[in-house]
Every structure is written in C-alpha cells, then in structure tokens.
C-alpha positions as CSV (number, residue, x, y, z in Angstrom):
1,M,182.9,-108.5,37.9
2,W,181.0,-107.7,41.2
3,V,180.6,-104.0,39.9
4,R,179.3,-105.1,36.7
5,T,176.9,-107.5,38.0
6,R,175.7,-104.6,40.4
7,A,175.5,-102.3,37.5
8,V,173.5,-104.7,35.5
9,V,171.2,-105.3,38.5
10,G,170.9,-101.8,39.0
11,S,170.0,-100.9,35.2
12,G,167.3,-103.8,35.5
13,V,165.8,-102.3,38.4
14,V,165.6,-98.9,36.4
15,L,164.0,-100.6,33.7
16,V,161.3,-102.1,35.9
17,L,160.7,-98.7,37.5
18,V,160.4,-97.1,34.4
19,A,157.6,-99.7,33.0
20,V,155.7,-99.4,36.2
21,V,155.7,-95.5,35.8
22,G,154.6,-96.1,32.4
23,I,151.7,-98.5,33.0
24,W,150.6,-96.0,35.9
25,I,150.5,-93.3,33.3
26,V,148.3,-95.1,30.9
27,F,146.0,-96.2,33.6
28,R,145.4,-92.5,34.5
29,Q,145.2,-91.3,31.1
30,F,143.0,-94.1,29.8
31,G,141.3,-94.9,33.0
32,E,138.0,-94.1,31.9
33,R,138.1,-96.4,29.0
34,L,139.4,-98.9,31.3
35,R,136.9,-98.9,33.6
36,L,134.4,-101.2,31.2
37,P,135.3,-104.8,31.7
38,L,137.7,-106.6,29.4
39,T,136.3,-109.9,30.1
40,S,133.1,-111.6,30.3
41,R,131.8,-109.3,27.7
42,T,128.7,-111.5,26.8
43,C,126.9,-108.9,24.5
44,T,127.6,-107.8,21.1
45,V,125.7,-104.9,19.4
46,Q,126.1,-104.3,15.6
47,A,124.6,-101.2,14.1
48,D,126.8,-99.2,12.0
49,G,129.3,-99.9,14.5
50,R,130.2,-102.5,17.1
51,V,129.9,-102.4,20.8
52,A,130.6,-105.0,23.3
53,L,129.0,-105.1,26.9
54,D,128.6,-107.5,29.7
55,A,125.1,-108.7,30.6
56,D,124.5,-106.0,33.5
57,Q,125.7,-103.2,31.2
58,M,123.5,-104.6,28.4
59,A,120.4,-104.8,30.6
60,N,120.8,-101.2,31.8
61,A,121.6,-99.8,28.5
62,A,118.4,-101.3,27.1
63,T,116.3,-99.8,30.0
64,I,117.8,-96.3,29.5
65,A,116.9,-96.5,26.0
66,A,113.2,-97.9,26.7
67,I,112.6,-95.1,29.6
68,G,113.6,-92.4,26.9
69,I,111.2,-93.6,24.2
70,Q,108.4,-94.1,26.8
71,R,108.7,-90.6,28.0
72,E,108.4,-89.6,24.2
73,M,112.0,-88.1,24.1
74,P,113.7,-87.6,20.7
75,E,116.3,-90.4,20.2
76,R,119.3,-87.8,20.4
77,A,118.3,-87.7,24.2
78,V,118.8,-91.6,24.6
79,V,122.1,-91.0,23.1
80,V,123.1,-88.5,25.5
81,A,121.7,-90.4,28.3
82,L,123.7,-93.4,27.3
83,A,126.8,-91.4,27.0
84,T,126.5,-89.9,30.4
85,A,126.0,-93.4,32.1
86,Y,128.8,-94.7,30.2
87,Q,131.2,-92.0,31.6
88,E,129.5,-91.6,34.9
89,S,129.2,-95.3,35.9
90,G,130.3,-97.6,33.0
91,L,126.7,-98.5,32.6
92,R,126.6,-99.8,36.2
93,N,124.1,-99.5,38.9
94,L,127.1,-98.6,41.4
95,A,126.3,-98.5,45.1
96,G,128.6,-95.6,45.7
97,G,131.0,-93.0,43.9
98,D,132.5,-89.5,44.6
99,R,130.7,-88.3,48.0
100,D,127.1,-89.6,47.9
101,S,126.7,-90.2,44.4
102,L,125.0,-93.4,43.4
103,G,123.8,-95.5,40.6
104,L,123.9,-95.3,36.9
105,F,124.0,-91.4,36.3
106,Q,125.9,-91.0,39.8
107,Q,123.1,-88.8,41.0
108,R,123.3,-87.3,44.6
109,P,120.8,-87.4,47.2
110,S,122.3,-84.3,48.7
111,Q,121.7,-82.2,45.4
112,G,117.8,-83.4,45.4
113,W,118.0,-86.1,43.0
114,G,116.4,-88.5,45.2
115,T,116.6,-90.9,48.0
116,P,119.4,-93.5,47.8
117,A,117.0,-96.3,47.2
118,Q,115.2,-94.1,44.5
119,I,118.3,-93.3,42.6
120,R,119.6,-97.2,42.5
121,D,116.4,-98.0,40.6
122,P,117.7,-97.7,37.2
123,R,114.2,-96.7,35.9
124,Y,113.8,-93.8,38.4
125,A,117.3,-92.7,37.6
126,A,116.7,-92.6,33.9
127,N,113.5,-90.8,34.2
128,R,115.1,-88.1,36.5
129,F,118.1,-87.6,34.0
130,Y,115.5,-87.4,31.0
131,A,113.5,-85.0,33.0
132,A,116.4,-82.7,33.7
133,L,117.7,-82.9,30.1
134,K,114.2,-81.7,28.9
135,K,114.6,-78.5,30.8
136,V,117.8,-77.7,29.2
137,R,116.9,-74.9,26.4
138,G,118.3,-75.9,23.1
139,W,120.1,-79.2,24.4
140,E,119.1,-81.1,20.7
141,R,121.5,-79.0,19.0
142,M,124.2,-79.2,21.6
143,R,127.1,-81.6,21.3
144,V,126.6,-84.6,23.1
145,T,129.1,-83.6,25.9
146,D,127.5,-80.2,26.4
147,A,124.1,-81.6,26.7
148,A,125.4,-84.1,29.2
149,Q,127.1,-81.4,31.0
150,K,124.2,-79.0,31.3
151,V,122.5,-81.8,33.6
152,Q,125.6,-83.2,35.3
153,R,127.7,-80.1,35.9
154,S,130.6,-82.5,36.1
155,A,134.3,-81.3,36.9
156,F,135.1,-83.0,33.4
157,P,132.9,-81.4,30.8
158,E,134.6,-83.0,28.1
159,A,134.5,-86.4,29.2
160,Y,131.1,-87.4,27.9
161,Q,131.9,-87.0,24.1
162,K,134.2,-89.9,24.0
163,W,131.3,-92.2,24.5
164,A,129.2,-90.7,21.8
165,D,129.8,-93.1,19.0
166,E,129.3,-96.3,21.4
167,S,125.8,-94.6,22.4
168,E,124.8,-93.9,18.8
169,V,125.4,-97.7,18.0
170,L,123.5,-98.8,20.9
171,T,120.7,-96.3,20.2
172,R,120.3,-97.4,16.8
173,A,120.2,-101.2,17.8
174,L,117.9,-100.6,21.0
175,L,115.4,-98.4,19.2
176,G,115.0,-100.9,16.2
177,H,116.8,-99.3,13.3
178,A,118.8,-102.4,13.0
179,T,117.6,-106.1,12.6
180,G,119.1,-108.8,15.0
181,A,121.6,-106.2,16.1
182,V,121.8,-107.4,20.0
183,A,123.1,-110.8,20.4
184,C,123.9,-112.1,24.0
185,T,125.2,-115.4,25.0
186,V,123.9,-116.8,28.5
187,G,126.4,-118.7,30.4
188,G,125.6,-120.8,33.2
189,D,122.4,-121.0,35.1
190,P,119.9,-118.2,34.2
191,V,119.1,-115.8,37.3
192,M,115.4,-116.9,37.2
193,R,113.5,-119.7,35.5
194,G,109.8,-120.7,34.9
195,E,106.7,-118.7,36.4
196,A,109.1,-116.3,38.1
197,A,111.1,-115.3,35.0
198,A,107.7,-114.9,33.0
199,A,106.3,-112.8,35.7
200,A,109.4,-110.6,36.0
201,L,109.7,-110.0,32.1
202,T,105.9,-108.9,32.1
203,R,106.8,-106.5,34.8
204,G,109.8,-105.3,33.1
205,L,108.3,-104.5,29.8
206,T,105.4,-102.7,31.6
207,L,107.7,-100.6,33.6
208,D,110.1,-99.9,30.7
209,W,108.1,-99.7,27.6
210,G,104.5,-99.0,29.3
211,L,103.1,-102.2,27.9
212,A,102.0,-105.4,29.4
213,A,103.2,-108.7,27.7
214,A,100.8,-111.8,27.5
215,A,101.8,-114.8,29.2
216,S,101.4,-118.2,27.3
217,A,98.1,-119.7,28.1
218,A,99.6,-123.3,27.8
219,E,102.5,-122.9,30.0
220,V,104.0,-120.0,32.1
221,T,107.3,-120.3,30.1
222,G,106.4,-118.2,27.3
223,L,104.8,-114.6,26.5
224,S,104.3,-112.7,23.4
225,V,104.6,-109.1,22.7
226,P,102.3,-107.5,20.1
227,A,104.3,-105.2,17.6
228,A,102.5,-102.6,15.4
229,D,105.4,-102.4,13.2
230,E,108.7,-104.0,12.5
231,R,110.8,-101.2,14.1
232,R,108.7,-101.7,17.3
233,G,108.8,-105.4,17.1
234,W,113.0,-105.2,17.1
235,R,112.7,-102.8,19.7
236,Y,111.1,-105.2,22.2
237,A,113.1,-108.2,20.7
238,H,116.5,-106.6,21.6
239,W,115.2,-105.4,25.0
240,L,114.3,-109.4,25.6
241,V,117.9,-110.3,24.7
242,S,119.3,-107.5,26.7
243,H,117.6,-108.8,30.0
244,A,118.3,-112.5,28.8
245,H,120.6,-113.1,31.8
246,D,118.9,-111.5,34.6
247,H,115.4,-112.5,33.4
248,G,115.9,-116.1,32.3
249,V,115.0,-115.7,28.4
250,K,116.0,-118.8,26.6
251,R,114.7,-117.9,23.1
252,V,113.3,-114.8,21.3
253,R,111.8,-114.9,17.8
254,F,110.7,-112.1,15.6
255,G,110.6,-111.4,11.8
256,G,112.0,-114.6,10.6
257,L,115.0,-114.7,13.0
258,E,115.4,-116.5,16.1
259,W,117.9,-115.8,19.1
260,T,118.6,-118.7,21.6
261,A,120.6,-118.4,24.8
262,R,122.7,-121.6,23.6
263,E,123.9,-120.1,20.2
264,G,124.0,-116.5,21.3
265,T,123.1,-115.5,17.9
266,W,120.2,-114.6,15.7
267,N,119.4,-117.3,12.8
268,P,116.6,-117.8,10.5
269,V,113.7,-119.9,11.5
270,G,113.3,-122.8,9.0
271,G,109.8,-123.7,7.9
272,A,108.1,-121.1,9.8
273,A,106.3,-118.0,8.7
274,P,107.9,-115.1,9.6
275,S,106.1,-113.4,13.0
276,A,105.7,-109.8,11.8
277,D,103.0,-108.7,14.3
278,R,104.4,-109.9,17.6
279,V,107.7,-110.8,19.1
280,V,107.5,-114.2,20.9
281,A,109.9,-115.5,24.0
282,E,110.6,-118.4,26.0
283,V,112.0,-118.7,29.3
284,F,114.0,-121.2,30.8
285,A,111.6,-123.8,32.6
286,E,111.9,-124.8,36.2
287,A,114.9,-126.7,36.8
C-alpha cells in the first residue's frame, strides 16, 4: 500500500512538472501577444475588425496616428508605426527595455534617437519614427514588417507582421474612416478636471493635430473643434475619446452621436440637429 501511494504521489508530481513546463513553453512562444494586458481593457475599437486596449494604450495609439497625419504621411505609414509600437512596447511608453531602449518604439539614445527625456515624449518618438521611415526607399510597397525592420533593425525582423491586422483596424478608426468607432469607459476619477483638463485638451490637440480648440466662453469645462468634413470630425472625436481618461473628457458629440464617460458608448442625440461642422467636448467639472 505504501509503495502504491508513493507511486501515485510520484505520478502526480510528474504531471505537475509537465503542466508547468507546458505553461512555460506557451508563454515563451506567445509572450509577445501576452504582453498586452488581459484585464482593464477599457477601450474598444470597431472598424472592419475589433481591437481592445486599455486607456494608456489607446491614448498612445491616437497620438501616433495623429502625428502621422500632421506630418502628411500616407495612411500606410500609420499602420507601420502602430505595428512597430505594438511589438516594441505593447503601445506603452516604457521607462526601459533592452540595453538603453526607451519609450513607445524602444529607441536608443546611444544610437542617436535623442535624449532619454525626448524619447519618452510620445510625440517626439513618433515624429522620429516617421522621419526615419520616410527615408526608406520604397517602404510604401513593403510588407508592414519589412518597412518596420528597415527602421528598427530588430533581431526579430518578422515580429512586426503579427500586429498588422490590429494596426489596420486602429488606423481606420483613428483616421476617421469609421463612425463612432472608438468607445472607452472612464472608470473612477479622471486624471484632470475643469480648467486644467480643458487646457490640456487644447494643448494636446495643438501638438498632435496642429490645430487649436476653442474653449467655451461660458465655462472652462468645454471646447469645440472645427471640422472641415465628416472624416476630420471623426478623427478629432475619436482622439478626444482616446484621451478621455488622461484628459478628463466627460462627453463628446459629433454627427448626431454622443459619447459619454458614464456609458462608454456612442448613442444618437435625441432632439438635436447633428453637429456636422464641429466636434463638441465637455470635461469633468472641478470636484
């Protein structure tokens, strides 16, 4: 009986070890995909496909896309940039990495990408990536992973391609090809409120898109952004929702639809004429 018990226990230990090894192999093989958090994904992007991100990832993606358009890069460049940031940092502004790599694109000060402080600025990092991509001859005709590799010179040149589909979904939404495509839920207290939130939004719109939003004359809890056409309107509307958590956005309205932080979704605006020439946003008032 004792021998049988020892045999059973021994078999159990072996099975546990096999399971642990199996889990370790899975993490090794799919670690890049598992880097993106599986919880607290508060933003959903729907544009001929679906992508789920958390608030920080969504804000970074929106800034990367906006900088590309401000630089007048083709939309394909935005796909390449997003796929690169997906792979290098999980769309996170990392404080470290391999050797002296930093930021969204894991750029290295020792390789001439800039100072650590500059590289940790998402706008600076995105601008440097696009500038380097533009110098690559024929990048527009390359696969996403090949174009990214020409800039990054990674030890894993095929790694960028697995993010191409997600990056195309994000690009379609963030560049205004889809209506009400970015929906985020703002949980808990926003990072900013009132005048500080409105000022930060105005500054962000200026830096990312190269335009200035006008603060509401009645209260410093709202702003409006002129939209020359529907597509540009949705670009700005989706950017505002993407930055809702870190900039205290409570409500965004455009094209007869309204997003609210409470609901986290876009819904028709009842009894009001569609706002076709401007995006209207409201921030949380001072507590």
